Each structure stands twice: as C-alpha cells, then as structure tokens.
C-alpha positions as CSV (number, residue, x, y, z in Angstrom):
1,X,15.3,-22.1,-19.8
2,X,18.3,-21.8,-17.8
3,X,18.4,-23.8,-14.6
4,X,21.0,-22.8,-11.7
5,X,21.1,-25.3,-8.7
6,X,22.7,-24.0,-5.5
7,X,25.8,-26.3,-4.6
8,X,26.2,-25.3,-1.1
9,X,24.6,-23.7,1.9
10,X,26.6,-21.1,3.6
11,X,26.3,-19.1,6.8
12,X,28.1,-16.3,5.0
13,X,25.7,-14.7,2.5
14,X,26.2,-14.7,-1.4
15,X,25.5,-11.6,-3.2
16,X,24.5,-12.7,-6.9
17,X,23.2,-9.6,-8.7
18,X,24.3,-11.1,-11.9
19,X,21.3,-13.7,-11.6
20,X,18.9,-11.8,-13.9
21,X,17.4,-12.4,-17.4
22,X,18.9,-9.0,-18.3
23,X,22.4,-10.3,-17.5
24,X,22.2,-13.8,-18.5
25,X,20.3,-13.7,-21.8
26,X,22.4,-14.4,-24.7
27,X,25.5,-15.8,-22.6
28,X,26.9,-19.2,-23.1
29,X,27.1,-21.6,-20.1
30,X,30.9,-21.1,-19.8
31,X,30.3,-17.2,-19.7
32,X,27.7,-17.6,-17.1
33,X,29.9,-19.8,-15.0
34,X,32.5,-17.0,-15.0
35,X,30.3,-14.1,-13.7
36,X,31.3,-12.6,-10.5
37,X,29.5,-12.9,-7.2
38,X,30.6,-11.9,-3.7
39,X,30.7,-14.4,-0.9
40,X,30.9,-12.2,2.1
41,X,33.9,-10.0,1.0
42,X,35.3,-12.3,-1.3
43,X,34.9,-12.0,-5.1
44,X,34.2,-15.6,-6.6
45,X,32.6,-16.9,-9.7
46,X,29.2,-18.0,-10.1
47,X,30.3,-21.6,-10.8
48,X,31.7,-21.9,-7.3
49,X,28.1,-21.9,-5.9
50,X,25.7,-22.9,-8.7
51,X,25.7,-25.6,-11.4
52,X,24.5,-24.1,-14.6
53,X,22.3,-26.0,-17.2
54,X,20.4,-24.9,-20.2
55,X,20.2,-21.7,-22.1
56,X,18.7,-18.2,-21.1
57,X,18.0,-17.3,-24.7
58,X,14.3,-17.4,-23.9
59,X,15.0,-15.0,-20.9
60,X,13.6,-17.7,-18.5
61,X,15.7,-18.7,-15.3
62,X,14.9,-21.2,-12.6
63,X,17.0,-21.2,-9.4
64,X,16.8,-24.4,-7.3
65,X,17.8,-24.9,-3.8
66,X,17.4,-23.0,-0.3
67,X,18.8,-19.7,-1.4
68,X,17.7,-17.8,1.9
69,X,21.5,-16.7,2.0
70,X,21.6,-15.6,-1.6
71,X,20.9,-11.9,-2.0
72,X,19.9,-9.6,-4.8
73,X,18.4,-12.2,-7.3
74,X,16.6,-10.4,-10.1
75,X,17.8,-7.0,-9.0
76,X,17.2,-4.2,-11.6
77,X,15.6,-6.8,-14.1
78,X,13.4,-5.4,-16.7
79,X,12.2,-8.4,-18.7
80,X,11.7,-12.2,-18.6
81,X,11.0,-14.6,-15.9
82,X,12.8,-15.8,-12.9
83,X,11.6,-18.6,-10.8
84,X,13.0,-19.6,-7.4
85,X,12.2,-23.1,-6.3
86,X,12.9,-22.6,-2.5
87,X,13.3,-19.6,-0.2
88,X,15.4,-16.6,-1.1
89,X,17.5,-13.9,0.7
90,X,17.3,-10.2,0.8
91,X,16.7,-7.8,-1.9
92,X,14.8,-10.0,-4.3
93,X,13.5,-8.1,-7.2
94,X,15.1,-4.9,-5.8
95,X,14.6,-2.0,-8.2
96,X,13.0,-4.3,-11.0
97,X,11.1,-2.4,-13.8
98,X,9.6,-5.4,-15.7
99,X,9.2,-9.1,-15.9
100,X,8.0,-11.7,-13.4
101,X,9.6,-13.2,-10.3
102,X,8.0,-16.1,-8.5
103,X,9.3,-17.5,-5.2
104,X,7.9,-20.8,-3.9
105,X,9.3,-20.3,-0.4
106,X,10.0,-17.2,1.9
107,X,11.9,-13.9,1.1
108,X,14.1,-11.8,3.3
109,X,14.0,-8.2,3.9
110,X,13.7,-5.4,1.2
111,X,11.7,-7.7,-1.4
112,X,10.8,-5.4,-4.4
113,X,12.4,-2.5,-2.8
114,X,12.1,0.5,-5.0
115,X,10.6,-1.5,-7.8
116,X,9.0,0.4,-10.6
117,X,7.4,-2.2,-12.7
118,X,6.7,-6.0,-13.3
119,X,5.4,-8.6,-10.9
120,X,6.9,-10.2,-7.7
121,X,5.0,-13.1,-6.3
122,X,6.1,-14.8,-3.1
123,X,4.2,-17.9,-1.9
124,X,5.6,-17.8,1.6
125,X,6.4,-15.1,4.0
126,X,8.6,-11.9,3.5
127,X,10.8,-10.0,5.9
128,X,10.7,-6.1,6.6
129,X,10.5,-3.4,4.2
130,X,8.8,-5.1,1.3
131,X,8.4,-2.6,-1.6
132,X,9.8,0.2,0.7
133,X,12.6,2.8,-0.1
134,X,16.1,2.3,1.0
135,X,17.3,4.5,3.9
136,X,17.9,8.0,2.5
137,X,15.6,7.6,-0.4
138,X,12.7,9.9,-1.0
139,X,10.6,7.1,-2.5
140,X,10.0,3.5,-2.3
141,X,8.1,1.3,-4.9
142,X,7.0,3.4,-8.0
143,X,5.0,0.8,-9.8
144,X,4.4,-2.9,-10.4
145,X,2.7,-5.5,-8.3
146,X,4.0,-7.6,-5.1
147,X,1.7,-10.4,-4.1
148,X,2.6,-12.1,-0.9
149,X,0.7,-15.2,0.1
150,X,1.9,-15.3,3.6
151,X,2.9,-12.6,6.2
152,X,4.9,-9.5,5.7
153,X,7.1,-7.7,8.3
154,X,7.4,-4.2,9.3
155,X,7.6,-1.1,7.2
156,X,5.8,-2.8,4.3
157,X,5.3,-0.2,1.5
158,X,7.2,2.7,3.5
159,X,7.7,5.7,1.3
160,X,5.4,3.9,-1.4
161,X,5.1,6.2,-4.5
162,X,2.9,4.0,-6.8
163,X,2.1,0.3,-7.4
164,X,0.2,-2.4,-5.6
165,X,1.3,-4.5,-2.7
166,X,-1.1,-7.4,-1.5
167,X,-0.3,-9.4,1.6
168,X,-2.9,-12.2,2.1
169,X,-2.1,-12.7,5.7
170,X,-0.8,-10.3,8.6
171,X,1.5,-7.2,8.1
172,X,3.7,-5.8,10.7
173,X,4.2,-2.4,12.3
174,X,4.5,0.9,10.3
175,X,2.7,-0.3,7.1
176,X,2.7,2.5,4.6
177,X,5.0,4.7,6.8
178,X,5.4,8.1,4.9
179,X,3.6,6.8,1.7
180,X,3.0,9.2,-1.1
181,X,0.7,7.3,-3.3
182,X,-0.1,3.7,-4.3
183,X,-2.1,0.9,-2.5
184,X,-1.3,-1.8,0.2
185,X,-4.0,-4.5,0.8
186,X,-3.7,-6.6,3.9
187,X,-5.8,-9.7,4.2
188,X,-4.9,-10.3,8.0
189,X,-4.0,-8.3,10.9
190,X,-2.2,-4.9,10.6
191,X,0.4,-4.1,13.1
192,X,0.9,-0.7,15.1
193,X,0.7,2.6,13.6
194,X,-0.4,2.0,10.0
195,X,-0.1,4.9,7.6
196,X,2.1,6.9,10.0
197,X,3.2,10.0,8.2
198,X,1.4,9.2,5.0
199,X,0.6,12.0,2.6
200,X,-1.7,10.2,0.0
201,X,-1.9,6.5,-0.7
202,X,-4.4,3.9,0.3
203,X,-4.2,1.1,3.1
204,X,-7.1,-1.4,2.9
205,X,-7.5,-3.6,6.0
206,X,-9.5,-6.7,5.0
207,X,-9.0,-8.5,8.3
208,X,-9.5,-7.2,11.9
209,X,-9.9,-3.4,12.2
210,X,-6.6,-2.1,13.2
211,X,-6.0,0.5,16.1
212,X,-5.4,3.8,14.1
213,X,-3.5,7.0,15.2
214,X,-5.6,9.7,16.4
215,X,-4.3,11.6,13.4
216,X,-6.7,9.8,11.3
217,X,-10.4,11.0,11.0
218,X,-13.6,9.1,10.1
219,X,-14.7,10.0,6.6
220,X,-17.8,7.8,6.1
221,X,-18.8,4.4,4.5
222,X,-17.6,3.7,0.9
223,X,-17.4,1.3,-1.9
224,X,-14.8,2.4,-4.0
225,X,-14.7,1.7,-7.8
226,X,-10.9,1.5,-7.8
227,X,-11.0,-1.4,-5.2
228,X,-13.3,-3.4,-7.5
229,X,-10.9,-2.9,-10.5
230,X,-8.2,-4.2,-8.3
231,X,-10.4,-7.1,-7.2
232,X,-11.1,-8.1,-10.8
233,X,-7.3,-7.9,-11.5
234,X,-6.4,-10.1,-8.4
235,X,-8.9,-12.9,-9.6
236,X,-7.2,-12.9,-13.1
237,X,-3.9,-13.6,-11.3
238,X,-5.3,-16.3,-8.8
239,X,-5.9,-14.2,-5.8
240,X,-9.6,-15.0,-5.5
241,X,-10.3,-14.6,-1.7
242,X,-9.1,-11.0,-1.4
243,X,-10.5,-10.2,-4.8
244,X,-14.0,-11.0,-3.6
245,X,-13.6,-9.1,-0.4
246,X,-12.8,-5.8,-2.3
247,X,-16.3,-5.6,-3.5
248,X,-17.6,-5.0,-0.1
249,X,-18.2,-1.6,1.7
250,X,-15.5,-0.1,3.7
251,X,-15.2,2.5,6.6
252,X,-12.8,5.2,5.3
253,X,-10.4,7.3,7.7
254,X,-8.5,10.1,6.1
255,X,-5.0,10.9,7.3
256,X,-2.3,11.4,8.3
257,X,-3.3,14.9,9.4
258,X,0.2,15.6,10.6
259,X,1.2,15.3,7.0
260,X,-0.7,16.3,3.9
261,X,-3.7,14.3,5.1
262,X,-5.0,13.0,1.7
263,X,-4.2,9.4,2.3
264,X,-6.8,6.8,3.5
265,X,-7.2,3.6,5.6
266,X,-10.1,1.6,4.6
267,X,-11.5,-1.0,7.1
268,X,-14.3,-3.5,6.5
269,X,-17.7,-2.1,7.3
270,X,-19.8,-4.1,9.8
C-alpha cells in the first residue's frame, strides 16, 4: 500500500492527476516523488506537496490530510483502490472506468464526472455536477456507481447516459438535467426542476415529493422490479436504509414531454 500525506494546506489549488493506481503502480518512491503536479500555474513535483511512503505494487493508495484544494485525484483510473482520509477537491474520479474510490470527508464539484465504471463512495457531501457531463459534452456519466452519504449540489446527474447515482440526503436543483438514461436515487429532498429536458432515465425521490415541471404526466402507481434489484445491490454495499425503501410502491410521472418524454420520476406512494 502506498501512503501519500499532504504536507501543506494551500489557498491556491494543486492539480494532481498523477495520483491514480494506473500511474503509480510499479513506480519506486523516488520516481513517484518526481512526478509533476500543478500548483496554480506552476509546475512542481509531487514531493513538494506530499510525503510518500510504501509501494503501490498492490494498486492500493491512501491519501491523508485535508485535500479540499487538491483536484483530479483518481482521474481516469481503471483499476485498484484509492482512499482519501479527509476531504477532497474538484474532479475526484473524473472519467474513471474501474476500481474503487472512497472519500471519508466531503468532495468538490464534478465528482465522478463522465465516469464509465467503478465505484465512487463519498461519506460526506459533494458539490455541484456529480456524475454530470462537462460543458460542451454530449453525455455525462456512462456507467459505474456513485454513492453519496450526505447532500449533493445542483445538476447532479446532468446529461446522465448510464450508471447509478445514490444520494442519501438532499439533492440540489436540476437533478438529471437532459439525462439520456441511468438512475438517480435521492433519499432526501429534491431541488427545483428535477428531470428538466430528460429524454429517458429514472429519478427516484425517496424523501418528500418534489414539485415537478408541468411537462411531467402522471402514469400510475408502480413497484418496479429494477428498483428491487438496485435495493438488493445497495444492501450488499452497506446502504441499508434506501435499500429497504426501494421495495415500496411509487407514483410514476413520465417526462419530460418537451423532450422525448420516455423518462420517469418516481415518488413514494402514500
């Protein structure tokens, strides 16, 4: 196991895309220390910001310290495990395709943006655009699972293409904006205009019923089998509360009718 400990807390962000099992596996400590990071617009070495101990030969990395100003950890990783003991900055797990990332604190904006596989679990809150697509992209998250134990910001799952996003507490405005497929599950309150512009996809509101756009139409009371399968899966990874709720009945609303209209928002049936 490789352990990276943050040496300083900076006001200027550090971009450390190199901190990923894909990059660090097989490198000696001296080689890891010489890897490049950006501190603002300055190119510096990893050793200027982190102490390095152990080996990444087992593709397991632990990052210690308040990394809320450190960006791009685990970006594009496809294997191995990355554990952050503390909070982390923007773009954690961006475009990851495999492996597992665990964050014990909060995460910044764009967590798991455009990821296509793997598991990203954040025990705290996340910022805006979790699992979303970057500006100008035609799709967001394409696969994998994001589990958020706290709250999520605005545009969670925007341009969602596939995959599963589970937020155990509240979600901000425009959840699932322009979503094409995939599933977002919210355990708490949903913000304004969930599912705006969605073509397909599912948004499941396990908390208070949200105020929906008038372009969503009532479609009956259902107990979808796929939600039960997701519930069983969530139980196996320790998300018991929501896992049980997904076995209940839901009121189904189809939309967004200004788009293709084959998406759905499910709210708990009385």
